[in-house]
N, C-alpha and C positions, 0 to 999 in steps of 0.2 A: 652231344652230337645233334645235327639237324635232322628233321623228319620230312625232308622234301623229296624223298626218293619215289615220286609217283611214277606210274608206268609210262606216262606220256608227258615228259617234261617239255618246257619251251626251249626251242632252238632259235637263236637270233641271227645265225649266219652259217652258211656252208661255203667255204672258200675253196675253189678248185685251182689246180695247177700251181700249187704253192711249192716253193723250194726251201722252206724253213720247217722247223719243228719235226725233224726226222729225215731219214735218207730218201733220196730220189724225189720224184714228183708226188705231191701229197694232196689229199683232200682233207681240209680241216673242218671239223664239226664243232661249232661253238654253242655250248649249253648256256642257258640263262639261269643265273642264280649262283651265289657263292657265300659260304659261311663267314668269310672275312670281308672287311670293308676298307681295303687299302685306299687311302686318299689319292694316290698317284695312279691307280688302275687305268691303263690306257684304253680299256673297254668298260667304262662305268655303266654302260647300258646292260652289262652282263651281271651286275651285282644283285639286283632284285630278282626274286623268283617269279615275279608277276610281270605280265605284259605292260609295256610303257609306251609313251608317245614321244618321239623326237621331232623337234620343229626345225625346218630348214627354211628360214625366211627368204633366202635368195630364190627359192622356187615358188614363193607365194604370189598369187595374182589377185588377191583380195576378192575372191569369188563369193565369200560369205557363207560357204557351205558349212564350215566348221561351227559357225555361230548357230546354225540351224540343226546341228547334229547330223549333217550329211557327209558323205565321203568327199575327201579332199580331191579336187580335180587334178592337181599337179604333184601329189605326194609330198607336199610341203610338210604335212604332218603324217609321220609314218609310225605304224604300230610295230614295236620291236618285240618279237617273240611269236613263234608259230609251233604248233604241235605236228609231229610226224609219228605215225605208228612205227614200231620197230621194223615192220616189213617194208614200209615206205622208205625209211631211212636206208635200210640195206640195199634196196633197189637203186636209190639215188647214188650211193657210194659205188656200187658195182658198175655203174655206167662208165666209171673211170678206170676200170680194171686193166684195160690195155695199156694205159699210161703207167700204171703201177708196175706192170710186168716188164715193160721195156726200160724202165728207169730204176728198178729195184725200190720202188716207192711204196706208198700205202696210205692209210688213213690215220689221222691224229685227232683224238677227242680232247677238246679244250673247253674254255669257258670264259667267264664263270668258273665253276668247279664241276668237271665231268663226273667225279666220283661222289657227288651228291646224289647221283642217279644210278647206283649200282644195280638195282633191280631191272631197270630199263636196259642198261648195257648188257646184262646177263641174257637178254633176248636178242641183242644185236651182234655181239662179238662172236658167238659160236657160228652163226650163219656166215660171217665174214671169214672166219678161220677155215671153214669148209672150202672156201674159194682160195685159200692160201694167201690171204691178204695180210700184209705187215701191219701191225696195230701198235700205235703209240698212245700214251696218255700223258697229258699235262696236268699237274696237280699242285695245289697249294699245300697239300699234305694233311689237311684236316678232313678225315673220313673214317668210316667204321672199318677197322682193319680186318676183323674176323669175317665180316660179310664180304669184303673185298677178296680175301684169300679163298673163301669157299665158293664164291660165285663167278669171279672173272679173272683172277690172277693167271690162270693157266693159258688164257688166250692172248696175253699181252706180251709183246716183244721188247718194248722199252718204255720206261717211265721217266719223264722229265719232272724233277721234284724241286720246287722253289724253296730257297732259303732267304728270308728277309731280315727280320729283327730277332736277335737272340735273347735280349733281356726280356724276361717274362712279363714284368709289369708294363714296360713300354709297349710290348706286343699287344697285350690285352687292352691297354688304354687307347692305342692308336688304331688297331685293326679289329677290335671287338671280341677277340677270343684269346685265351691262353695259348702259348705255343707248345705246351707239354705233349698234347696228343700228336702234334706235328713231328716233334723230335722223336717220340716213341715210335711212331709209324715208320720213320726213316730208318731207325736202327733195326726195327723188325724186318723191313724190306731187305736189308743187307744180308739177312740170313737165308733169303730165297735166291734162286738162280736167275731170276729176272734181272735184266740190265737196268740199273738205276743211275741216271745222270743228274746230279744236283746242279741247280742253276742259281746264280746270284744276280738279281736285277740291281744294277748300280744306280739307284735312285739318289740324287744329290741330297746330302744331309741325313735323310732317313736311314738308308742302308749303307751308302758309301761314306762311312766315317770310320776313323781309326778303331775306336772301341768295339764297334759292331763287327767289323771285318776281322779283328783280332779274335773275337769270340767264335766266329764261324770257323776260322782257321784252326783254333784250338779244338773245336768239336770234330772237325774233319780228321785232324791228326789222331785224336783219341780213338776214332772208329776206322782208322786206316783207309780213309777216302783219299784217293790219289788224283782224281780228275774231276773238274767241274767246268761249267760253261758260264759265261757272263752275258747279261742282257743290258741294253742301254735304255735309259729313260725316254719314253715316247710322250711328247708334249701334246698329243692329240686329246689327252684326257680333259684338258681345260675347255676346249671348244665343245667336246661332247657333253660335258656337264652343263654347259650353258644351254645346249640344245635340249637337254632333259629338264630344263628349268630348275637346275640346282646350282648353288653357289660353290665355286671351287674353294678348297681350303685356303686360308690366308697364307699358310707357309708352303703351299704347293709350288714347286719350282716352275717359273714361267719360261725358262729356256732349258734346252737339253745341254748337258755338260759337253764341253769341248772334247774332241777325241783325245787330245793330249791328257786331259784330266782323267778320262776313263782309263787310258793306258797306264797312267801313274798308279791308279788304284789297283789295277790288275797286277802290275809289277810288284806293288807293295804286298798284295795278298799272296802271290806266289813266293815271295821272299819269306813271308811268315810260315808258309807251308814247308819250307826247306830248313827251318831252324832246328828241328829235332831229328 
């Protein structure tokens, strides 16, 4: 497991007035840092636990400040990652409480991997729950389950749990970690009363292929999972990698799959789920 659960992790974005990743109007808190290294991640700036610089050449006016170590005048070079104390973050989230109440919304903790920072969340979530805020977590599934249960599970209303690659060797080679902890964590979560919604990102070739979807369907059937959500590939990852001065993977899809292709994979998967 990773040891990045510092009390004040880096947060790279706080998105307000969102209508995704949970019911109602939501505030999404994006933590920086993830134990996996998915080449298709549509937020590659979230993968490192350290602050990074993203370059936006369209905003550059050649002022020369960057060459002298001075602050960029136009934010063409932007530092990604900022620290908030637990109290600061709670205060920011509660600014949107009126929107949560009128829409049955709430806050979603995402990333990166929010559950890399269980100690920090253990200081944030109780304060939000005292205000009756609906709390959702998005996770890749790679986290310390015992710490999660003992420190924050009781405050969480729904967990969105990603399913990507089922073959262990492929998962390890491509994403940098075995998927055994991920699968074990999911099975263990099913034993608790918290709502768990599995999600399948339909990444062309990597995730959306017959063998992999067959394996996910078989796993779901084995554990009596009856509902899941599907996510579509976001091509913004390629541009963001370039802004981070990283080379996109050679086999990274350059285009999003056509809706008809996504629909065909969804229909295929649902058909497999009805076979038994």
